[in-house]
Residue, then its C-alpha position, 0 to 999 in steps of 0.5 A: m745780408h741774409d740769405i732768404k730760405d723758402f717759407n713754408w706756412n703748411k702748418p699752423t704757428n705755435r700759439s704760445l709763441g705769439e701772434y697765431f697764424p692757422a696753416d697757409k690753405l691758399d699757397r701763399a707762402r712762395y709768393a711771399t718768399f719771392l717777393s722777400r728776395l726781390l724787395a731785399q735786393e731792390g732795397f739793398d745791393k751791396s753789388r751795386p756801386d757805392e752810392e746805389q747800393k741803397k734804394n727806396y722802393v715801394l710795392n703795391l700788393n694787389a689782391e681783391w677782397g678775400a684773397g688774404k692780404t692781411y693773413f699774407l702781410k702779418r705772416w710774412s712779416k713775422e718771417l722777415i722780422v727774424n733777419y731785417p727790421v720790420v714795421y706792420i702798420d694797419a692804415w685802417q684801424q688808425d685813420y681816426s687819427d686824421d694824420p697819415f704822417l703820425t700814423v706811419i712815424a709813430g708805428i716806426i718808432k714803436q716797433l723799430q725800438l724793439q729791433a734795434n740796439f740804439d735810440i730810435t727817437i725824433p724831435k718833438s719840434a720836428v714831428s709837431m709841424f705836421k699838424a693839419v695848417a688850414p686844411a679848407i684852404a687846401q681843399g677849397l672848401t669855402k669861399k670864406i673863412s673868419g671874414i678872410d677871402l680865400d681868393e686873395l689869400h690864394t693870389l698872395l701865396f701862389s704863382d701866376e702858373e697856379i692861378e686859373d685864367d679867370q682870376k688872372q684879370n683879377y690878379n693883375k688889378l691888385t697890389g699889395s695895398d689892395f689885401s687885408p690885414a687879416v689876409k696878409a697876416l694869414a698869408q706870412n703864417l702860412i708861408k713861415d709854416h711851409e718853411a718850417k714844415n720843410k726843415s721838419v721833413e728834412v730832420i726826419k728824413s736825416k733820422l731815417a737815413d741815420w736808422v738805416s746806417k745803424f741797422e746796416k751795421q747791427e749784427n742781427k739785422s740787414l737791410p733794407i727796413f721793410i714797411f707794410i702798410d695794410e688796409l689802406d683801401r678801406c680808409r676813408p678817401s682823403y685819408a689813403v690818398e694822404m698816406l700814399e702822398t706821405i709815403k711818397h714824399i716824407f718817407d722816401v728813404k733809400g734802404i727803406v722798401f714799403v709794401v702797400a696792400t690794396d684792392t687797387e681796383q677799390l683804391q681807384h674808386t676811392i680816388k675818384s671819389i675826390y677828384g671825379e669819375g673822369f680822372d684817371a686814378k691809375v695814372y695817379l697811382g702809377r706815381f707812388f709805386n715802383s711795381r705792382y705784384s697781384l695776388k691771383r685769385p684764390v681757388l674758391k675751394d680752399f678759400l671757403l675752408v678758410h672763411s666758411d662755418m663748416t660745422k653746419f655741414e657736419t653729420t653730428y650737427l645734422e642729426s642732433k637738429n634732425i635735418e637732412l641734406l643733399p648731397r651727403t657728404e663724408t666731411p664738410e670739406i667735400a660738402l665746400a667743394n661741391i658748392s665751390v664747383v657751382l660758384d666756380a662755374f658762375q665765375v662768382p667772385p670771393r666776396a660774393a662766395i662767402q656771401i652765398t656760402e653764408r647764406i646757405t649756412a644760415i638756411i641749414a641753420n634754420l631748417p626745422s626738425g625733419k626737413k631737408v634741402d638740396i644744397l646744389v640747386l641753392a647754390f645755383l639758385f644764388c648764383i643765378y638770383e646774384k648774376n641775373h635776376s630776371l632769368y631767376e625770377e623766370i625759373v622759379s616762376d616756371r616761366f622760362k622760355r628761349t627760341e632760336r632759329g634751327s638749321d631749316n630756319k624753324v624755331i625750336n625752343i631751347s631747354l634751360a639745361d642747354f641755356l644755363q650750360r652755353d652760359i657756363l665755361k666749358e672747362y667747368l662742365p666736366t668737373e665732378l660733384t661728390y655724394f656719399i651714398e650708403p646704399q644698405s641704409h636706403i634698402s636692403l633688398f631691391y624690388h625686381d619684376k622678374f625674380g622677385t627681389r634681389k640683394n643690394s650689393y652696392s657698396v658704400g663710398n663716394y658717387s659722383i656725377s659731372l657738373s653737366q649731369f647734375i644740371e641736365n638731370i636735377f636742377a633743369s630736369e625736363a620733366n619738372p626741375y625739382d620734382v626730378w624723374v616723375f613719370d607714368s608707369d605702364d606696368g602698374l609699378t610705383e615710382l620708387q618700385n621703377a627707381e629700385k628696379a632699374l638699380a637692380q637691373h644695372k651692373i653693380e659699379v660706381s659710375p656717374e650712371v649708377t649715381l644718378l640712378w641712386l640720387k633718383y631713388i633718394y629724391i623719390k624715397d626721401e622725398y626731396g622731390k617734394l621740395t617745389k620752386e615754391h620752397y626754394r624761393e622762400f629759402i632764396e628770398l628769405s637769405s638773401p638780404l643777409d650780406y657779409m661784410g668781412d671778418s672783424 
């Protein structure tokens, strides 16, 4: 048995050495190391008594969509194949075959042939018995097939215990002479097929056990044999269930471990679509797996880097299109990190996170020359649109109103900012949003009423505010949610001059207060404040029909 060293997936693989894998951005390598050691020991452990050294083991690798199951399984299998016999099967790509057994056995033979120094073959006669026999009878889809009464056939084939109560009366009245010749002939053929199929199962299991023994003696390989089944939850319901039955009843050979990757919740829905909503799919799945290992929800910041089109946030792209975004960021990675702060705050699942981000990039790509948009306002509205559409309508229609009883039993209004922050977990409210600001590119001299003008000494760099401050001062500003910081001046100054004055009088530093002053200035000078609710409604509703269907 080989010692399994810690896997390191921090760097991408060499394209010239086979299938390419980018660097692991979701920190999955340590899970692969842990599971490799667990499964290697479960499948083959010399410290156990001789008759118990080899075991069959089936692990359900559970992860929701977007958690990187396929990347994880493929890269993991490439690590293991150096020292172990490994088979990787994409069930979804093969479900057109209508025969899960043939899918698995063909994958095993084809891939193990390349790894074994002995013959990997199975008698054709054994394989041929796995063609489907009378599927309509098994599924009970119809009462008659070519004039054959299936109730009669059921009575001939099965015991009393398998006959429903309402059928037992009829059964007791029937004798051998009561059945038609066609029913008798078909029953005899089915019994013969069943017996032949059982013999074929034994032949195949014997072959698999023989391969296990030979791999045990092969110098460059250790036991167990690893078989990875991917994308099962994407298969047709009947195929997915048949695949599980096949693994459980045909490939339960000692020295072989299976890893079946699924979005298990989705697979349970698949099973219920066959057996009915009242069926306990969780208990049913428990029959097939020795254990379940759930990959944790990916960190959205890292997840978006894997799945998003970052080019739309590149400075060169924006300049080539003559469009502007707020926040402006030094890198696309920071732009996606900002978006992920909002998505995390609303606990958006990975699939919806990709969907929202793709809609934002589509909006950017469709902005006409000279136009601009605040992508964090977009992210907020998309989250609300997805989670609470009626609230979205209230916000964009300027109809939001909530009240509550105060301590003195008086009715008081709840602001939109307070309402939103109550709905967001407190741990997310202090999370920072980052803006890259180049003060001198906006203005070199500030207006200052006492001293005429004052030199702009603010430095170039990243300025930040908390999510809470963004909600209160930008998204849900009391004055006007999108036309922010508009106010009447008693001293005759314009809005922009008042913004300059505030910056000139403030201590030159990088702080959340300064960030808000700069955002006030930028919103007024660059006219982000002229983007009304109706503009954002159009952005949202034009792009919302765009649904992300997954990487092809």
